[in-house]
C-alpha positions in Angstrom: -2.5 -38.7 13.7 -4.6 -37.7 11.0 -3.5 -34.2 9.1 -5.2 -31.2 9.9 -5.6 -27.9 8.3 -3.0 -25.0 9.6 -4.3 -22.2 11.5 -3.2 -18.4 10.8 -3.5 -15.6 13.0 -3.3 -12.4 10.8 -2.4 -9.1 12.5 -3.7 -6.9 9.6 -4.9 -3.6 11.2 -5.3 -2.3 7.8 -7.8 -4.8 6.1 -10.9 -4.3 4.2 -13.0 -1.9 4.1 -9.8 0.3 4.9 -8.4 2.0 2.1 -5.4 2.9 3.3 -2.6 1.8 0.7 -1.3 -1.4 2.2 -4.4 -2.9 2.3 -4.2 -4.8 -1.1 -1.4 -6.9 0.5 -3.0 -8.9 3.2 -6.6 -8.8 1.2 -4.3 -11.1 -1.2 -2.5 -12.8 1.4 -5.6 -14.0 3.3 -7.5 -14.9 0.5 -4.8 -17.1 -1.2 -4.2 -18.8 2.3 -7.8 -19.5 2.7 -7.7 -20.7 -1.0 -4.8 -23.0 -0.1 -6.8 -24.5 2.9 -5.8 -22.4 5.7 -7.8 -21.6 8.7 -7.3 -17.8 8.7 -8.2 -15.1 11.1 -7.7 -11.7 10.7 -7.6 -9.2 13.5 -8.2 -5.8 12.0 -9.3 -2.2 12.8 -12.8 -1.6 14.5 -15.1 -0.3 11.9 -16.0 2.9 13.5 -12.7 3.9 13.5 -12.3 3.4 10.2 -15.7 5.3 9.3 -15.6 7.9 11.9 -11.9 8.7 13.1 -10.2 8.7 9.7 -12.5 8.8 6.8 -11.2 5.7 5.2 -13.7 3.3 4.2 -14.4 1.6 1.0 -17.4 -0.8 1.3 -16.8 -2.7 -2.1 -13.6 -4.0 -0.8 -15.4 -6.0 1.7 -16.8 -8.3 -1.3 -13.1 -9.0 -2.1 -12.7 -10.7 1.5 -12.9 -14.9 1.0 -16.1 -15.7 3.1 -14.3 -18.5 4.7 -12.1 -15.9 6.6 -12.9 -14.8 10.0 -12.3 -11.4 10.8 -12.3 -9.9 14.1 -11.9 -6.2 15.0 -10.2 -5.6 18.5 -10.6 -2.4 20.9 -8.8 0.5 19.6 -8.8 3.2 22.3 -9.4 6.4 19.9 -8.0 9.2 22.6 -6.2 11.1 20.0 -8.5 11.0 17.3 -11.3 12.4 19.5 -12.4 15.8 19.1 -15.7 16.1 20.5 -16.1 16.4 24.0 -19.1 14.3 23.7 -17.3 11.2 23.1 -14.8 11.3 25.9 -15.0 9.1 28.4 -16.1 10.4 31.9 -12.3 9.9 33.7 -11.4 12.2 30.5 -14.3 14.8 31.0 -13.6 15.1 34.5 -9.8 15.0 34.5 -8.6 16.0 30.9 -4.9 17.0 32.1 -4.4 14.0 34.1 -6.0 11.5 31.3 -3.6 13.1 28.8 -0.4 12.4 31.3 -1.6 9.0 31.6 -2.0 8.5 27.8 1.7 10.4 27.3 3.1 8.2 29.9 2.0 4.9 28.2 3.4 6.2 24.9 6.8 6.7 26.3 7.1 4.0 28.8 4.7 1.1 27.3 4.6 1.4 23.6 5.4 4.4 21.6 2.1 4.1 19.1 -1.3 5.4 19.1 -2.3 1.7 18.4 -0.8 0.1 21.4 -4.3 -0.5 23.0 -5.2 -2.4 19.9 -2.2 -4.6 20.1 -2.9 -5.5 23.9 -6.7 -6.2 23.2 -5.6 -8.7 20.0 -3.1 -10.4 22.7 -5.9 -10.9 24.8 -8.7 -11.9 22.0 -6.0 -14.3 20.7 -5.6 -15.9 23.7 -8.9 -16.9 24.5 -9.1 -18.2 21.0 -6.0 -20.1 21.5 -7.1 -21.6 24.5 -10.3 -23.1 22.3 -8.4 -24.1 19.2 -4.5 -23.2 18.9 -3.0 -20.8 16.2 0.1 -22.4 14.4 1.6 -19.4 12.9 1.3 -15.6 13.5 1.8 -13.2 10.4 1.8 -9.5 11.3 2.2 -6.7 8.8 3.2 -2.9 9.6 2.5 -0.3 9.6 1.0 0.0 12.4 3.8 -1.2 14.1 1.9 -1.9 17.4 0.9 -5.5 15.4 4.6 -6.7 15.9 4.7 -6.0 19.5 1.2 -8.0 19.6 2.7 -10.7 17.7 5.8 -10.9 19.8 3.7 -10.8 22.9 1.6 -13.8 21.7 4.9 -15.7 21.1 6.2 -15.1 24.8 3.1 -16.4 26.2 2.2 -19.5 23.8 5.8 -19.9 21.8 3.7 -19.5 18.4 6.3 -18.5 15.6 5.5 -15.3 14.2 6.7 -13.3 10.9 6.7 -9.9 10.6 6.0 -8.6 6.9 7.3 -4.9 6.7 4.6 -3.1 4.4 6.7 0.2 5.5 9.9 0.7 7.7 9.5 1.2 11.5 12.5 3.9 12.0 13.3 4.7 8.7 11.4 7.7 7.1 11.1 6.4 3.6 11.0 9.8 1.9 13.6 11.5 3.5 15.7 8.6 4.0 16.6 9.7 7.4 15.8 8.0 11.1 12.4 8.3 11.8 12.8 9.0 15.6 15.3 10.8 17.4 18.1 9.0 19.3 16.7 7.2 22.0 13.3 6.9 21.2 11.8 3.6 22.5 10.7 2.8 18.9 14.5 1.7 18.4 14.1 -0.7 21.7 10.6 -2.3 20.4 12.0 -2.8 16.9 15.2 -4.8 18.2 12.9 -6.8 20.4 10.5 -8.1 17.9 12.8 -8.8 15.0 15.2 -10.9 17.3 12.3 -13.4 18.2 10.7 -13.5 14.8 10.9 -16.5 12.4 11.2 -14.2 9.6 11.0 -10.5 8.8 9.7 -9.7 5.1 10.3 -6.6 3.2 8.7 -5.2 0.1 12.4 -4.8 -1.9 15.9 -5.4 -1.3 17.2 -1.9 -0.6 14.6 -2.0 2.8 15.9 -5.6 3.7 19.6 -4.4 3.3 19.3 -1.3 5.3 17.5 -3.5 8.3 20.3 -6.4 7.8 23.0 -3.6 8.3 21.6 -2.7 11.8 20.6 -6.2 12.8 23.2 -8.3 11.6 22.1 -11.1 13.9 18.6 -11.3 12.1 19.9 -10.9 8.5 19.8 -14.3 7.7 16.2 -14.8 8.5 15.2 -11.7 6.4 13.3 -12.4 3.1 12.0 -10.0 0.2 8.4 -10.5 -1.0 7.7 -7.8 -3.5 4.4 -6.5 -3.6 2.5 -7.5 -6.8 -1.0 -7.1 -8.8 -4.1 -8.6 -8.2 -5.6 -10.5 -11.2 -9.1 -10.0 -9.9 -8.9 -6.4 -10.6 -7.6 -6.4 -14.2 -9.4 -8.2 -17.5 -8.2 -11.0 -18.7 -7.3 -9.8 -22.2 -5.7 -6.5 -22.9 -6.4 -4.9 -26.3 -4.5 -2.0 -27.7 -5.8 1.5 -27.1 -8.7 2.4 -29.3 -7.7 4.5 -32.4 -10.8 6.8 -32.3 -13.4 7.6 -29.6 -16.8 6.2 -29.8 -18.3 9.3 -31.5 -16.1 8.3 -34.2 -13.6 11.3 -33.9 -9.5 10.6 -33.7 -8.5 9.8 -30.4 -6.1 12.3 -28.5 -3.4 10.9 -25.9 -4.9 10.1 -22.8 -2.8 10.0 -19.7 -4.0 8.5 -16.7 -2.7 8.2 -13.1 -4.8 5.8 -11.0 -4.0 5.6 -7.3 -4.5 7.6 -4.1 -2.9 11.1 -4.2 -1.0 12.4 -1.3 1.1 15.3 -0.2 4.0 13.3 -0.8 4.2 13.0 -4.3 5.9 15.5 -6.7 2.3 16.9 -8.0 3.8 19.9 -9.3 6.4 18.4 -11.7 3.9 16.3 -12.9 1.2 19.1 -13.9 4.1 21.5 -15.4 5.6 18.6 -17.5 2.2 17.9 -19.0 1.8 21.4 -19.6 4.6 21.5 -21.3 4.2 18.3 -23.3 0.8 19.7 -24.7 2.8 22.2 -26.6 4.0 19.4 -29.1 1.8 19.6 -32.3 0.4 16.0 -31.8 -0.2 16.7 -27.9 -2.5 19.7 -28.4 -5.7 17.8 -27.4 -4.0 15.5 -24.7 -5.5 14.9 -21.5 -4.3 14.1 -17.8 -7.2 11.9 -16.0 -6.4 11.5 -12.0 -8.3 8.8 -10.8 -8.5 7.9 -6.9 -8.9 9.4 -3.6 -7.4 12.9 -2.5 -5.2 11.5 0.5 -6.0 8.4 2.9 -8.0 10.2 5.5 -10.8 12.8 5.7 -9.9 16.1 5.7 -7.1 15.9 2.8 -9.3 16.2 -0.1 -9.9 20.3 -0.2 -6.1 20.8 0.5 -4.7 18.3 -2.4 -7.2 19.8 -4.7 -6.2 23.1 -4.6 -2.8 22.2 -4.5 -3.0 20.4 -8.0 -5.4 23.6 -9.0 -2.5 26.0 -8.2 0.4 23.7 -9.4 1.1 25.8 -12.5 0.9 29.2 -10.8 1.7 29.3 -7.0 1.1 32.5 -6.5 -2.6 32.5 -8.0 -5.5 32.4 -5.9 -6.4 28.8 -5.0 -9.7 27.8 -6.7 -11.1 24.8 -7.6 -10.4 24.8 -11.2 -7.7 22.5 -12.7 -5.2 23.5 -15.1 -6.2 22.9 -18.6 -6.3 19.2 -19.9 -6.0 18.1 -16.4 -9.2 16.5 -14.8 -9.9 15.0 -11.5 -12.2 12.1 -12.0 -12.4 10.9 -8.3 -12.3 7.5 -6.9 -12.4 4.1 -9.1 -14.2 1.0 -7.5 -12.6 -2.2 -8.3 -15.2 -3.2 -11.0 -14.4 -0.2 -13.0 -10.6 -0.2 -13.0 -10.2 -2.7 -16.0 -12.2 -0.1 -18.1 -9.9 3.0 -16.7 -6.5 0.9 -17.8 -8.6 0.2 -21.3 -9.3 3.6 -22.1 -5.9 5.0 -21.2 -3.1 5.4 -23.5 -0.3 5.9 -21.2 0.0 5.5 -17.5 1.9 8.0 -15.1 3.4 6.6 -12.4 3.7 9.5 -9.9 5.5 8.2 -6.4 7.2 10.1 -3.6 10.7 8.9 -2.3 13.2 6.9 -3.9 15.3 4.0 -3.2 13.3 2.5 -0.4 9.8 3.1 -2.0 8.4 0.4 -4.6 4.8 1.5 -5.0 2.6 -1.4 -5.3 0.7 0.4 -8.2 3.3 0.0 -10.7 2.8 -3.7 -10.7 -0.9 -3.2 -11.7 0.6 -0.7 -14.5 2.7 -3.0 -16.0 0.0 -5.8 -16.0 -2.4 -3.2 -17.8 0.0 -3.3 -20.8 0.5 0.4 -21.3 3.3 2.7 -22.0 4.0 3.8 -18.4 6.3 7.3 -17.5 7.7 7.7 -14.6 7.2 10.8 -12.4 9.8 10.3 -9.3 12.8 10.9 -7.6 15.9 9.2 -9.8 17.0 6.1 -8.0 13.2 4.9 -6.9 13.4 1.2 -6.0 10.7 1.0 -8.7 13.0 1.4 -11.1 14.8 -1.9 -10.4 11.3 -3.5 -11.3 10.6 -1.2 -14.3 13.9 -1.6 -16.0 13.1 -4.8 -17.9 9.5 -3.6 -18.8 9.7 -2.6 -22.4 7.1 0.5 -22.4 8.7 2.0 -20.0 9.3 6.1 -20.3 11.9 7.2 -17.6 13.1 11.0 -17.6 15.5 10.3 -15.3 14.1 12.6 -12.4 11.6 15.5 -11.7 12.7 18.2 -14.6 9.4 19.0 -16.0 11.2 19.2 -19.4 12.5 15.9 -19.3 9.0 14.7 -17.9 7.5 16.5 -21.1 9.8 14.7 -23.4 8.9 11.4 -22.0 4.9 11.9 -22.1 5.3 12.7 -25.8 7.4 9.8 -26.7 5.2 7.4 -24.8 2.2 8.7 -26.6 3.8 8.1 -30.0 4.5 4.5 -28.8 0.9 4.1 -27.3 -0.4 5.3 -31.0 1.5 2.5 -32.6 1.0 0.0 -30.0 0.3 -3.5 -31.5 -0.6 -7.1 -30.1 3.0 -8.5 -30.0 4.1 -5.7 -28.0 1.3 -5.9 -25.5 1.9 -9.7 -25.2 5.7 -8.8 -24.3 4.6 -6.4 -21.5 2.3 -8.7 -20.2 4.5 -11.8 -19.7 6.9 -9.4 -17.7 4.4 -8.6 -15.8 3.2 -12.0 -15.3 5.8 -12.7 -12.7 4.6 -10.2 -10.7 0.9 -11.4 -10.5 0.2 -11.6 -6.6 0.3 -15.5 -6.3 3.8 -15.7 -7.8 5.1 -12.7 -5.7 3.7 -14.3 -2.2 4.9 -17.9 -3.1 8.2 -17.5 -0.6 6.0 -16.5 1.7 3.3 -19.2 1.8 6.2 -21.5 1.4 7.4 -20.0 4.8 4.3 -20.4 6.4 3.9 -24.0 5.4 7.0 -24.7 6.6 6.3 -23.6 9.9 3.0 -24.9 10.3 4.0 -28.6 9.5 6.5 -28.4 12.5 2.9 -28.0 14.2 1.5 -31.0 12.5 -0.5 -29.0 10.3 -0.6 -29.1 6.5 -2.6 -26.8 3.7 -4.0 -28.1 0.9 
């Protein structure tokens, strides 16, 4: 029998043009598989949901999707996101309390997530496509975790193996490190159900793998760690040391940069206060802190976060648009401009919420940029395991503003003397986290599962 291309169903709700934090992992995974000869079909969120309901939309990200990938967008009941009565169905408009009761019953007794309708619509569409041309493997990424339920149900109906990729944790709050739901919540039953039947369960760090292995020991031997990574198409091929002077010939002052979405989970106040104290140092008087990225993942967060940044130094002051001295909010950065931002930065600030279970994907990109990195996060962060051997890491050991200031001053001095050998050493370490390298164990496992169905990539 002649060899054929393996066919993948990828359940990735947040996929370009979404700008959610986890969008880059499925984008890169799908692109890599398509490049390696896979026939990839991605099921993603409806565009109307991304654009109108949550305001998470970046048109430019669509250009980074391999054109060989088929993208489908199954139906999603947007009940909880509909605020305008003109958007209501006739049933909801006529019987608003009954429709709410029906919806809540489904959340309690069918599936405990607002994305459940997308999961069932995905299964229906996948079955129609499978009848015409069979899928060999299903890869589902969460959150939302309705994708896991869809993979489980599709497996029950077709016996197609599936892998679950946990970009997040379902029943663990990564920031409080406490259970995400009360005892007896249906999410626990569903998590146990989908893990039990999975061919493999993937986590982004070992802390998360260990937490789940302890709770689901019968699945532990099928759990694996596939860390996040950086994407080579977002950074320049050659990294140069920071310029010693500005374009106008004036001596360059230290420029600190944060790149990434700002959220309410991040320790913004310690960062601002630490930077303000660092500016008291003679070499830091003219230093600047540039904040690049969106304010929140969803619409409505912009004003609240900007006011929080502006009032970080004086919580009792009247909230207004003016930021603390030296701090500048620069807005979102397109993928094409990312390399220039890193090139013009002296020091990168790694601002992260949570601790031992959180490894932000942005840290890998930071290392690949070849710049000194100052950590601003709680001690014990999972990112520390990655950063420990990075030669240009400056760790204040916690969120004490005075310690953050000291690390910033030390990092600025290091940036001023940064040379080619130091950058090459940093780049060599970062190379092991390039996305195609990081994804290798997952790709290998997908190939093994596809081969059992008689499909071969390449």
